[in-house]
PARO-762755 format. One record per residue (C-alpha): residue number from 1; x, y, z. Coordinates in steps of 0.2 Angstrom, whole numbers. Example, Ala and Ser with C-alpha at 12.3 -4.5 7.8 and 13.67 -1.06 7.14 Angstrom:
# residues 2
<atom num="1" c1="62" c2="-22" c3="39"/>
<atom num="2" c1="68" c2="-5" c3="36"/>
END
This chain:
# residues 349
<atom num="1" c1="603" c2="557" c3="385"/>
<atom num="2" c1="596" c2="559" c3="403"/>
<atom num="3" c1="581" c2="548" c3="409"/>
<atom num="4" c1="568" c2="562" c3="406"/>
<atom num="5" c1="574" c2="565" c3="389"/>
<atom num="6" c1="573" c2="546" c3="385"/>
<atom num="7" c1="555" c2="546" c3="391"/>
<atom num="8" c1="550" c2="560" c3="380"/>
<atom num="9" c1="558" c2="553" c3="365"/>
<atom num="10" c1="550" c2="536" c3="368"/>
<atom num="11" c1="533" c2="542" c3="372"/>
<atom num="12" c1="533" c2="553" c3="356"/>
<atom num="13" c1="538" c2="537" c3="346"/>
<atom num="14" c1="525" c2="527" c3="354"/>
<atom num="15" c1="512" c2="540" c3="351"/>
<atom num="16" c1="517" c2="541" c3="332"/>
<atom num="17" c1="514" c2="522" c3="331"/>
<atom num="18" c1="495" c2="526" c3="334"/>
<atom num="19" c1="494" c2="544" c3="328"/>
<atom num="20" c1="478" c2="540" c3="317"/>
<atom num="21" c1="461" c2="539" c3="325"/>
<atom num="22" c1="458" c2="523" c3="336"/>
<atom num="23" c1="442" c2="519" c3="325"/>
<atom num="24" c1="454" c2="516" c3="310"/>
<atom num="25" c1="468" c2="508" c3="319"/>
<atom num="26" c1="462" c2="498" c3="334"/>
<atom num="27" c1="467" c2="500" c3="352"/>
<atom num="28" c1="485" c2="507" c3="354"/>
<atom num="29" c1="488" c2="506" c3="335"/>
<atom num="30" c1="487" c2="487" c3="335"/>
<atom num="31" c1="476" c2="487" c3="320"/>
<atom num="32" c1="489" c2="496" c3="309"/>
<atom num="33" c1="497" c2="486" c3="295"/>
<atom num="34" c1="511" c2="475" c3="298"/>
<atom num="35" c1="520" c2="478" c3="281"/>
<atom num="36" c1="538" c2="474" c3="282"/>
<atom num="37" c1="537" c2="463" c3="298"/>
<atom num="38" c1="535" c2="445" c3="299"/>
<atom num="39" c1="517" c2="438" c3="301"/>
<atom num="40" c1="511" c2="423" c3="311"/>
<atom num="41" c1="508" c2="407" c3="300"/>
<atom num="42" c1="499" c2="391" c3="304"/>
<atom num="43" c1="509" c2="376" c3="308"/>
<atom num="44" c1="524" c2="385" c3="316"/>
<atom num="45" c1="530" c2="374" c3="331"/>
<atom num="46" c1="535" c2="383" c3="347"/>
<atom num="47" c1="553" c2="380" c3="352"/>
<atom num="48" c1="558" c2="382" c3="370"/>
<atom num="49" c1="567" c2="390" c3="379"/>
<atom num="50" c1="570" c2="401" c3="363"/>
<atom num="51" c1="552" c2="406" c3="361"/>
<atom num="52" c1="552" c2="413" c3="379"/>
<atom num="53" c1="564" c2="426" c3="372"/>
<atom num="54" c1="560" c2="441" c3="360"/>
<atom num="55" c1="555" c2="440" c3="342"/>
<atom num="56" c1="561" c2="457" c3="335"/>
<atom num="57" c1="556" c2="453" c3="317"/>
<atom num="58" c1="538" c2="455" c3="324"/>
<atom num="59" c1="530" c2="472" c3="328"/>
<atom num="60" c1="523" c2="469" c3="345"/>
<atom num="61" c1="526" c2="457" c3="359"/>
<atom num="62" c1="523" c2="455" c3="378"/>
<atom num="63" c1="526" c2="445" c3="393"/>
<atom num="64" c1="511" c2="447" c3="404"/>
<atom num="65" c1="509" c2="441" c3="422"/>
<atom num="66" c1="494" c2="442" c3="434"/>
<atom num="67" c1="490" c2="435" c3="451"/>
<atom num="68" c1="475" c2="434" c3="462"/>
<atom num="69" c1="480" c2="434" c3="480"/>
<atom num="70" c1="474" c2="432" c3="497"/>
<atom num="71" c1="482" c2="441" c3="511"/>
<atom num="72" c1="486" c2="435" c3="529"/>
<atom num="73" c1="473" c2="448" c3="534"/>
<atom num="74" c1="460" c2="438" c3="524"/>
<atom num="75" c1="458" c2="451" c3="510"/>
<atom num="76" c1="458" c2="449" c3="491"/>
<atom num="77" c1="472" c2="457" c3="481"/>
<atom num="78" c1="478" c2="456" c3="464"/>
<atom num="79" c1="494" c2="461" c3="454"/>
<atom num="80" c1="499" c2="463" c3="436"/>
<atom num="81" c1="516" c2="466" c3="428"/>
<atom num="82" c1="518" c2="467" c3="409"/>
<atom num="83" c1="534" c2="470" c3="398"/>
<atom num="84" c1="530" c2="476" c3="381"/>
<atom num="85" c1="542" c2="476" c3="366"/>
<atom num="86" c1="538" c2="486" c3="351"/>
<atom num="87" c1="547" c2="489" c3="334"/>
<atom num="88" c1="544" c2="505" c3="327"/>
<atom num="89" c1="549" c2="500" c3="309"/>
<atom num="90" c1="556" c2="483" c3="303"/>
<atom num="91" c1="574" c2="489" c3="304"/>
<atom num="92" c1="571" c2="502" c3="317"/>
<atom num="93" c1="574" c2="503" c3="336"/>
<atom num="94" c1="566" c2="492" c3="349"/>
<atom num="95" c1="555" c2="501" c3="362"/>
<atom num="96" c1="551" c2="494" c3="378"/>
<atom num="97" c1="537" c2="498" c3="390"/>
<atom num="98" c1="533" c2="491" c3="407"/>
<atom num="99" c1="517" c2="491" c3="417"/>
<atom num="100" c1="514" c2="489" c3="435"/>
<atom num="101" c1="497" c2="486" c3="444"/>
<atom num="102" c1="492" c2="482" c3="462"/>
<atom num="103" c1="474" c2="481" c3="467"/>
<atom num="104" c1="466" c2="480" c3="484"/>
<atom num="105" c1="447" c2="481" c3="488"/>
<atom num="106" c1="449" c2="500" c3="491"/>
<atom num="107" c1="464" c2="506" c3="481"/>
<atom num="108" c1="472" c2="503" c3="464"/>
<atom num="109" c1="491" c2="507" c3="461"/>
<atom num="110" c1="498" c2="508" c3="444"/>
<atom num="111" c1="515" c2="513" c3="436"/>
<atom num="112" c1="523" c2="514" c3="419"/>
<atom num="113" c1="541" c2="514" c3="413"/>
<atom num="114" c1="549" c2="517" c3="396"/>
<atom num="115" c1="566" c2="511" c3="389"/>
<atom num="116" c1="577" c2="509" c3="374"/>
<atom num="117" c1="582" c2="491" c3="371"/>
<atom num="118" c1="600" c2="495" c3="364"/>
<atom num="119" c1="607" c2="502" c3="380"/>
<atom num="120" c1="603" c2="488" c3="392"/>
<atom num="121" c1="589" c2="497" c3="401"/>
<atom num="122" c1="576" c2="484" c3="396"/>
<atom num="123" c1="576" c2="467" c3="388"/>
<atom num="124" c1="572" c2="448" c3="389"/>
<atom num="125" c1="584" c2="434" c3="389"/>
<atom num="126" c1="577" c2="416" c3="385"/>
<atom num="127" c1="590" c2="406" c3="395"/>
<atom num="128" c1="592" c2="409" c3="410"/>
<atom num="129" c1="575" c2="417" c3="408"/>
<atom num="130" c1="575" c2="436" c3="413"/>
<atom num="131" c1="564" c2="450" c3="408"/>
<atom num="132" c1="567" c2="468" c3="415"/>
<atom num="133" c1="565" c2="486" c3="413"/>
<atom num="134" c1="576" c2="496" c3="424"/>
<atom num="135" c1="575" c2="488" c3="441"/>
<atom num="136" c1="558" c2="479" c3="438"/>
<atom num="137" c1="563" c2="461" c3="435"/>
<atom num="138" c1="554" c2="444" c3="431"/>
<atom num="139" c1="567" c2="431" c3="431"/>
<atom num="140" c1="570" c2="412" c3="434"/>
<atom num="141" c1="571" c2="408" c3="452"/>
<atom num="142" c1="585" c2="395" c3="454"/>
<atom num="143" c1="592" c2="382" c3="442"/>
<atom num="144" c1="585" c2="365" c3="437"/>
<atom num="145" c1="580" c2="354" c3="422"/>
<atom num="146" c1="563" c2="360" c3="420"/>
<atom num="147" c1="556" c2="374" c3="408"/>
<atom num="148" c1="563" c2="391" c3="411"/>
<atom num="149" c1="546" c2="398" c3="416"/>
<atom num="150" c1="543" c2="384" c3="429"/>
<atom num="151" c1="550" c2="394" c3="444"/>
<atom num="152" c1="550" c2="413" c3="443"/>
<atom num="153" c1="553" c2="428" c3="455"/>
<atom num="154" c1="545" c2="445" c3="452"/>
<atom num="155" c1="551" c2="462" c3="459"/>
<atom num="156" c1="544" c2="479" c3="456"/>
<atom num="157" c1="541" c2="495" c3="465"/>
<atom num="158" c1="533" c2="512" c3="461"/>
<atom num="159" c1="539" c2="521" c3="477"/>
<atom num="160" c1="520" c2="521" c3="482"/>
<atom num="161" c1="518" c2="502" c3="481"/>
<atom num="162" c1="527" c2="486" c3="476"/>
<atom num="163" c1="529" c2="467" c3="477"/>
<atom num="164" c1="541" c2="453" c3="479"/>
<atom num="165" c1="533" c2="437" c3="473"/>
<atom num="166" c1="538" c2="419" c3="468"/>
<atom num="167" c1="529" c2="409" c3="455"/>
<atom num="168" c1="530" c2="390" c3="455"/>
<atom num="169" c1="521" c2="380" c3="440"/>
<atom num="170" c1="511" c2="365" c3="445"/>
<atom num="171" c1="506" c2="361" c3="427"/>
<atom num="172" c1="512" c2="363" c3="409"/>
<atom num="173" c1="512" c2="377" c3="396"/>
<atom num="174" c1="497" c2="378" c3="386"/>
<atom num="175" c1="494" c2="384" c3="368"/>
<atom num="176" c1="479" c2="394" c3="363"/>
<atom num="177" c1="469" c2="393" c3="346"/>
<atom num="178" c1="477" c2="381" c3="333"/>
<atom num="179" c1="492" c2="374" c3="343"/>
<atom num="180" c1="497" c2="392" c3="348"/>
<atom num="181" c1="491" c2="401" c3="332"/>
<atom num="182" c1="478" c2="412" c3="339"/>
<atom num="183" c1="466" c2="420" c3="327"/>
<atom num="184" c1="459" c2="437" c3="331"/>
<atom num="185" c1="446" c2="441" c3="317"/>
<atom num="186" c1="436" c2="433" c3="304"/>
<atom num="187" c1="448" c2="439" c3="291"/>
<atom num="188" c1="462" c2="431" c3="299"/>
<atom num="189" c1="473" c2="443" c3="310"/>
<atom num="190" c1="482" c2="432" c3="322"/>
<atom num="191" c1="496" c2="431" c3="335"/>
<atom num="192" c1="507" c2="417" c3="342"/>
<atom num="193" c1="500" c2="414" c3="360"/>
<atom num="194" c1="504" c2="402" c3="374"/>
<atom num="195" c1="502" c2="403" c3="393"/>
<atom num="196" c1="508" c2="396" c3="409"/>
<atom num="197" c1="491" c2="397" c3="419"/>
<atom num="198" c1="496" c2="385" c3="433"/>
<atom num="199" c1="507" c2="395" c3="445"/>
<atom num="200" c1="506" c2="394" c3="464"/>
<atom num="201" c1="511" c2="411" c3="471"/>
<atom num="202" c1="518" c2="418" c3="487"/>
<atom num="203" c1="527" c2="433" c3="494"/>
<atom num="204" c1="525" c2="451" c3="500"/>
<atom num="205" c1="515" c2="466" c3="494"/>
<atom num="206" c1="522" c2="483" c3="500"/>
<atom num="207" c1="507" c2="495" c3="503"/>
<atom num="208" c1="506" c2="512" c3="511"/>
<atom num="209" c1="499" c2="505" c3="526"/>
<atom num="210" c1="513" c2="492" c3="528"/>
<atom num="211" c1="518" c2="475" c3="521"/>
<atom num="212" c1="506" c2="461" c3="518"/>
<atom num="213" c1="510" c2="442" c3="516"/>
<atom num="214" c1="500" c2="434" c3="502"/>
<atom num="215" c1="497" c2="418" c3="493"/>
<atom num="216" c1="487" c2="414" c3="478"/>
<atom num="217" c1="487" c2="409" c3="459"/>
<atom num="218" c1="496" c2="416" c3="444"/>
<atom num="219" c1="495" c2="416" c3="426"/>
<atom num="220" c1="508" c2="421" c3="413"/>
<atom num="221" c1="504" c2="425" c3="395"/>
<atom num="222" c1="516" c2="426" c3="380"/>
<atom num="223" c1="510" c2="434" c3="364"/>
<atom num="224" c1="518" c2="441" c3="348"/>
<atom num="225" c1="512" c2="447" c3="331"/>
<atom num="226" c1="513" c2="461" c3="319"/>
<atom num="227" c1="495" c2="465" c3="316"/>
<atom num="228" c1="485" c2="457" c3="330"/>
<atom num="229" c1="469" c2="467" c3="327"/>
<atom num="230" c1="458" c2="472" c3="312"/>
<atom num="231" c1="459" c2="491" c3="309"/>
<atom num="232" c1="441" c2="493" c3="315"/>
<atom num="233" c1="443" c2="483" c3="331"/>
<atom num="234" c1="443" c2="496" c3="344"/>
<atom num="235" c1="447" c2="485" c3="360"/>
<atom num="236" c1="445" c2="469" c3="369"/>
<atom num="237" c1="438" c2="461" c3="385"/>
<atom num="238" c1="449" c2="447" c3="391"/>
<atom num="239" c1="446" c2="435" c3="406"/>
<atom num="240" c1="458" c2="423" c3="414"/>
<atom num="241" c1="449" c2="412" c3="427"/>
<atom num="242" c1="455" c2="399" c3="440"/>
<atom num="243" c1="441" c2="388" c3="443"/>
<atom num="244" c1="439" c2="379" c3="460"/>
<atom num="245" c1="438" c2="362" c3="451"/>
<atom num="246" c1="456" c2="365" c3="445"/>
<atom num="247" c1="451" c2="370" c3="427"/>
<atom num="248" c1="456" c2="386" c3="419"/>
<atom num="249" c1="447" c2="397" c3="407"/>
<atom num="250" c1="454" c2="410" c3="395"/>
<atom num="251" c1="441" c2="420" c3="386"/>
<atom num="252" c1="440" c2="436" c3="375"/>
<atom num="253" c1="430" c2="446" c3="364"/>
<atom num="254" c1="436" c2="459" c3="351"/>
<atom num="255" c1="424" c2="474" c3="349"/>
<atom num="256" c1="421" c2="485" c3="334"/>
<atom num="257" c1="417" c2="479" c3="317"/>
<atom num="258" c1="411" c2="461" c3="317"/>
<atom num="259" c1="413" c2="455" c3="335"/>
<atom num="260" c1="425" c2="440" c3="337"/>
<atom num="261" c1="425" c2="428" c3="352"/>
<atom num="262" c1="436" c2="414" c3="358"/>
<atom num="263" c1="439" c2="404" c3="373"/>
<atom num="264" c1="451" c2="391" c3="379"/>
<atom num="265" c1="445" c2="378" c3="391"/>
<atom num="266" c1="460" c2="371" c3="400"/>
<atom num="267" c1="458" c2="355" c3="410"/>
<atom num="268" c1="469" c2="352" c3="426"/>
<atom num="269" c1="481" c2="342" c3="416"/>
<atom num="270" c1="484" c2="356" c3="403"/>
<atom num="271" c1="473" c2="348" c3="390"/>
<atom num="272" c1="465" c2="363" c3="380"/>
<atom num="273" c1="449" c2="363" c3="370"/>
<atom num="274" c1="447" c2="379" c3="359"/>
<atom num="275" c1="430" c2="387" c3="356"/>
<atom num="276" c1="427" c2="400" c3="342"/>
<atom num="277" c1="411" c2="409" c3="343"/>
<atom num="278" c1="404" c2="400" c3="357"/>
<atom num="279" c1="407" c2="412" c3="371"/>
<atom num="280" c1="393" c2="423" c3="378"/>
<atom num="281" c1="398" c2="440" c3="386"/>
<atom num="282" c1="385" c2="452" c3="392"/>
<atom num="283" c1="389" c2="467" c3="403"/>
<atom num="284" c1="378" c2="468" c3="418"/>
<atom num="285" c1="383" c2="484" c3="427"/>
<atom num="286" c1="393" c2="499" c3="423"/>
<atom num="287" c1="405" c2="509" c3="434"/>
<atom num="288" c1="410" c2="527" c3="433"/>
<atom num="289" c1="429" c2="525" c3="431"/>
<atom num="290" c1="439" c2="541" c3="429"/>
<atom num="291" c1="424" c2="549" c3="420"/>
<atom num="292" c1="421" c2="534" c3="409"/>
<atom num="293" c1="407" c2="521" c3="409"/>
<atom num="294" c1="416" c2="504" c3="411"/>
<atom num="295" c1="407" c2="487" c3="413"/>
<atom num="296" c1="414" c2="480" c3="429"/>
<atom num="297" c1="401" c2="466" c3="431"/>
<atom num="298" c1="398" c2="453" c3="417"/>
<atom num="299" c1="389" c2="437" c3="413"/>
<atom num="300" c1="401" c2="425" c3="405"/>
<atom num="301" c1="394" c2="409" c3="398"/>
<atom num="302" c1="402" c2="395" c3="388"/>
<atom num="303" c1="388" c2="383" c3="385"/>
<atom num="304" c1="398" c2="368" c3="378"/>
<atom num="305" c1="407" c2="367" c3="395"/>
<atom num="306" c1="391" c2="371" c3="405"/>
<atom num="307" c1="398" c2="387" c3="411"/>
<atom num="308" c1="387" c2="402" c3="416"/>
<atom num="309" c1="394" c2="414" c3="429"/>
<atom num="310" c1="393" c2="432" c3="435"/>
<atom num="311" c1="410" c2="440" c3="435"/>
<atom num="312" c1="412" c2="454" c3="447"/>
<atom num="313" c1="427" c2="466" c3="449"/>
<atom num="314" c1="436" c2="466" c3="466"/>
<atom num="315" c1="438" c2="485" c3="464"/>
<atom num="316" c1="429" c2="493" c3="450"/>
<atom num="317" c1="441" c2="508" c3="450"/>
<atom num="318" c1="456" c2="497" c3="444"/>
<atom num="319" c1="460" c2="510" c3="430"/>
<atom num="320" c1="478" c2="510" c3="422"/>
<atom num="321" c1="481" c2="528" c3="418"/>
<atom num="322" c1="495" c2="524" c3="407"/>
<atom num="323" c1="500" c2="531" c3="389"/>
<atom num="324" c1="487" c2="519" c3="382"/>
<atom num="325" c1="474" c2="518" c3="396"/>
<atom num="326" c1="464" c2="503" c3="401"/>
<atom num="327" c1="455" c2="494" c3="415"/>
<atom num="328" c1="464" c2="479" c3="423"/>
<atom num="329" c1="460" c2="471" c3="439"/>
<atom num="330" c1="456" c2="455" c3="449"/>
<atom num="331" c1="438" c2="447" c3="448"/>
<atom num="332" c1="428" c2="434" c3="456"/>
<atom num="333" c1="415" c2="423" c3="447"/>
<atom num="334" c1="400" c2="414" c3="454"/>
<atom num="335" c1="386" c2="403" c3="446"/>
<atom num="336" c1="388" c2="386" c3="439"/>
<atom num="337" c1="406" c2="387" c3="444"/>
<atom num="338" c1="416" c2="397" c3="456"/>
<atom num="339" c1="432" c2="406" c3="451"/>
<atom num="340" c1="445" c2="419" c3="454"/>
<atom num="341" c1="454" c2="428" c3="440"/>
<atom num="342" c1="458" c2="443" c3="430"/>
<atom num="343" c1="449" c2="455" c3="418"/>
<atom num="344" c1="457" c2="467" c3="406"/>
<atom num="345" c1="447" c2="479" c3="396"/>
<atom num="346" c1="454" c2="490" c3="383"/>
<atom num="347" c1="447" c2="503" c3="371"/>
<atom num="348" c1="436" c2="512" c3="384"/>
<atom num="349" c1="446" c2="528" c3="385"/>
END
């Protein structure tokens, strides 16, 4: 089967996963039932490095990496790279999808790839860590005694834009929710969720106008589940912020049905305080993004930690025109605290 035929087959399969209306199944079909698949349970302890690898008994999984960067030219940039694994049935094939994003103040570049997992086109190896789809690769950079995710290199190129970056962790992995059991709704939908939010980043961006050397901060999310949303949750707004005081903040709200909010306040030493229902998110300004009204300026408040900031997109036009389209781009935050970070918004298509 040639590459074009493989893409057609995989696209058709992914569309079939979410063929019913979004309002009854959530963004990208993530609200559909997980019958036959394993379901997250409270009390499961993570095991590393094994849990850095795939969990095919669950329906959906991702390795999601972002970085907020400053160029040698003094300008702000951002990158995103995500590898998704999806099981179409409990005993069926594993489908892989890769997403690329690169944002400048004036432009946004996106890319997408599809692959089958049974022919070596895509996959993840826990040790030595490697995640790939075709020639897009995230892999351990060198050997050592630390965690497999402590030092990584990332390489991806769409032909129009690309990046070669290194990520070096300066802090520990962190677990969200109840020691990694991350509840997503009042009725108990959940995922397993941990992050490495302490990367120092350096490398090169390849842009149409030439290469740019960059440095900055990175964040890796690992999550897997079989029904992470309620069937009436239509999308989410997710923030990851690197505060200038050394703290990190991960915060999200799930929209539709009964709104659900959660935040992880992460101290510089990696200590996490979870907050359910304490997060305040108010959209302050809408942008016309590819014909859609998308909130690109937000008030974000977490009163127990004294946080009240205005979060602003570096480039409001950071639209990922992928099979399941969404907004994804770097942001800045000012107010009680200063921060740089990333915002992802789904369900605005």
